[in-house]
N, C-alpha and C positions, 0 to 999 in steps of 0.2 A: 504493500499498500505506500502509495507516494503522497507528502502533506507537505504545503508550503507553510513555513515556519515562520518566514520574515520576507515582507514585501516593502519595498518602495517604489519611487518613481525610477530609481537607477538600477535597481536589482530585486529579483525573487530568487528567495532561496528556499530548498527542499530538503526534506529527509524521507529515507525510504523506513518503515516501519515494518520490521519482522517479529508479530506479535505472538508469544507463547500460547498454543492453543488451550481451552479446557483448563485457564488458571486465571484466578483473581489474586490483585495485588501480588504480581510476579515482580521479581527483582529485574533490573535493567540494565542493560551495556549501552553506552554513548559510543559510536566509531567514528573515528576521525580519519579518513585517508591520507594516504601518502601521493607524492607528486612533487616534491621540490616545492612547495609552494607556489607554483606556477602552472601546476596541471593535476590531472586526476579527480575523481569525482565520487560520487557515494554509491556507484555500484561496484566499487572495489569490494573484495571479499566477500562476495554472496553466500559462497558455502559455509565459512564461517559464521556468516549471520543466521544461516538455516539450521546450523546444527546447533547453536545455541539454542533458537527460539523452539528447535522440536525437545531441548532439555530442560523446558520451562522457563526459560531468560527471555525476555522481549529485547529485541534490540532497534536500535534507531542510528542509522548512517546518514550522515548529513551532509550536505554541499556548505562550503565557506567561502568568501570573497578569496580571491586569488590575486597573486602578484603579474605582472609589475602594475597593474590598474591600481590594486589595493595594497597598502601597507601595514606591517604591524603597527597596531594591535588589532586590526580588522578582524583576523579570524578567531581571534578571542571574544571580540565582540559577538560573533556570530555563534560562537559555543555558547554564551551565558545566555543569547536569544532562545537559540534551542532548548537548552536546560529548562529555562521558564516556561517555554510553550509546553513542551513535555509534561513538567510537574503541574500545570494549569489543566493539563487533559488527561489527567492519571487516570482517573474513573473512565474515561473513553477507551484508553488502551490497556484499562486492569492491570495495571503497573503497581507497584509500591513507591511513592515518590520518596520515599526514605533509604531505600537498599538499592544503591546504582554504582556502576564503576564506569569509569571512562578509558577507552582503549584507542590507540594510534599505532600507526607503523610510520617510520622516517620523518617526513615532516609533520605528520598527524600525530605521531607521537612526541614530537617536539611541543606541538601544541596542546596535546593532552595533559604531558607534565608542566608547561607553564599553566594552564587552567588550572590544575586539581591544587598545585602547590601554591597559588595566591588566592584562590577564591574561598578559602576557609569555608567550605559547606560541610557541616557535621553529617549529613545524609550521604555523602560520599565516601564508598567504603574502601576503595583503592584505586590505582592508576596502573594501567598495563600500558608501557611504551616499548614498541620492538624497534631495535637500531635506531633510536632517537637522538638530534644531537641536543645535549642539556646545556653547553656553556658556547654560545653563540660565538664571543669574541675569540675562544678558541678554534671554534669551527672556522672562521675566516684566518685567523693567523695562520692556522696549520692547512688551509684549502690552498688549491692552485688553479689558476687560470686555465690551466690545459689540462686539469684532472678530467676523468669520464663523466663527471657531474657537474662540469663547469662552476663548482664549488662558491667562488666569490662573487661572481657574476649575478648568481641565484640568490646570494645573500644580499649583494647589492638590489637586486631588484626588490626582495622581501622587505628590506628596510628602508629603500629609499636612497642608500648612498652606502657608506663605509662606517666602521666602527668609530672612527675619527669624527665623522660627522655627526653621527647619532649614538652619542656613547650610553645613553637613555634607554633607548631602544635596543639597542643588542642587551644590555643589562636584563632590562625589564621580560624579555623573551628567553633568559638564562633559566631553566629551572633550577639550576643547582646555586643560583644566588635567593632562592627561597626556601630552601631545607630547614626547618624547623621543628619544635615538639609537635605541632599540630599538623605537620606533613601526613597526608594519608599514605598508607603502605602502596 
């Protein structure tokens, strides 16, 4: 089931809901796709999403605004809007709004960790980040212009420039900067 969770005159964002059959108040997972912040979409990982739903865990896989048109923190804002939307419709989705985890891979993992470590939501029970960069300054410093991912170029597109130009954005997107006693597992 595809649902629009955010709409403005500039962009419409959707999520795919994989609902757990025959379950009321199911736990749920918010899935954030990878794609180097410049590509990818909510259609990634459908097998995982379906498996989780068959095991009585609802899944919401979302689209978010992509670079280079949009810069950080736009994806974090989109995730926050999706979480708010899902929780507001918890009864319709038959989920427990207090039992959820956030999952992402690659760029989606970076977004998942950043959101999880900064939102301080006591209903969030954990974060799963597959091969996610957690220190964006480190990623830029050790990335290369000629590596297979064009890492530095992608990071400049994601932030609108270099760490020297936007040090606060690079820090704000670095999950390691926000690890503390309240950080979810």
